C-alpha positions as CSV (number, residue, x, y, z in Angstrom):
1,V,141.1,-108.7,108.3
2,N,144.8,-108.0,108.2
3,K,144.4,-104.2,107.5
4,P,141.6,-103.0,109.7
5,T,142.2,-99.3,108.9
6,L,141.3,-99.6,105.2
7,P,137.9,-98.1,104.2
8,L,136.1,-101.4,103.6
9,A,137.4,-103.2,106.6
10,S,136.8,-100.3,108.9
11,G,133.2,-99.9,107.7
12,E,133.8,-96.4,106.3
13,Y,132.6,-97.7,102.9
14,S,130.0,-100.4,102.4
15,P,130.7,-103.3,100.0
16,A,128.2,-101.7,97.6
17,M,130.2,-98.4,97.7
18,G,133.4,-100.4,97.0
19,V,131.8,-102.1,94.0
20,A,130.5,-98.7,92.7
21,I,133.9,-97.1,93.0
22,V,135.7,-99.9,91.3
23,S,133.1,-100.0,88.5
24,V,133.3,-96.3,87.9
25,F,137.1,-96.3,87.7
26,A,137.1,-99.4,85.5
27,A,134.7,-97.7,83.1
28,M,136.8,-94.5,83.1
29,S,140.0,-96.5,82.3
30,F,138.3,-98.2,79.4
31,G,136.9,-94.9,78.2
32,L,140.3,-93.3,78.4
33,G,141.8,-96.2,76.5
34,W,139.2,-95.8,73.8
35,V,139.6,-92.1,73.5
36,V,143.4,-92.4,73.1
37,G,142.7,-94.6,70.2
38,S,145.5,-97.1,70.7
39,P,144.5,-100.7,70.3
40,P,147.5,-102.0,72.2
41,L,146.8,-99.8,75.2
42,F,143.1,-100.7,75.2
43,W,143.9,-104.4,75.1
44,A,146.4,-104.0,77.9
45,L,143.7,-102.4,80.0
46,F,141.2,-105.2,79.1
47,I,143.6,-108.1,79.7
48,S,144.8,-106.5,83.0
49,F,141.2,-106.1,84.1
50,V,140.4,-109.7,83.3
51,L,143.4,-111.1,85.1
52,G,142.9,-108.7,88.0
53,T,139.3,-109.9,88.3
54,A,140.4,-113.5,88.2
55,Y,143.0,-112.7,90.8
56,S,140.5,-111.1,93.2
57,V,136.9,-112.3,92.6
58,N,135.6,-114.9,95.0
59,L,134.1,-117.4,92.5
60,P,134.9,-121.1,91.8
61,Y,138.2,-121.5,89.9
62,F,139.1,-117.9,90.5
63,R,140.5,-115.9,93.5
64,W,144.0,-116.8,92.3
65,K,145.7,-114.9,95.1
66,R,145.0,-118.0,97.3
67,F,147.7,-119.9,95.4
68,A,151.2,-118.4,95.5
69,V,152.4,-119.7,92.1
70,V,149.3,-118.7,90.2
71,A,149.2,-115.3,92.0
72,A,152.9,-114.7,91.1
73,L,152.3,-115.7,87.5
74,C,149.3,-113.4,87.3
75,I,151.1,-110.4,88.7
76,L,154.2,-111.1,86.6
77,G,152.1,-111.6,83.5
78,V,150.4,-108.2,83.9
79,R,153.4,-106.1,85.1
80,A,156.3,-107.7,83.2
81,V,154.7,-108.9,80.0
82,I,151.4,-107.3,79.1
83,V,152.1,-103.7,80.2
84,Q,155.6,-103.7,78.7
85,L,154.5,-105.2,75.4
86,A,151.5,-103.0,75.1
87,F,153.5,-99.8,75.7
88,F,156.1,-101.0,73.2
89,L,153.4,-101.7,70.6
90,H,151.7,-98.4,71.4
91,I,154.9,-96.5,70.6
92,Q,155.2,-98.3,67.3
93,V,151.7,-97.3,66.1
């Protein structure tokens, strides 16, 4: 582990607690996106969630952060394209 002081690595949080925290905040972000009523913002949240999951989850064909080019494209796609486009479309609505 390259960051032993972080809560999961240090044992302060269990893996189940980490999953619970991430799940609650994901649900809250989708709920907020739904309450705002802006389809572009909701879709930006959803696409960012899917790409972030593919970037991090340890399943076959995923965990894209292992591959530098794919990781860079994933981060660039979310930060430079999806978020910017979604905010622009949100303002237009």
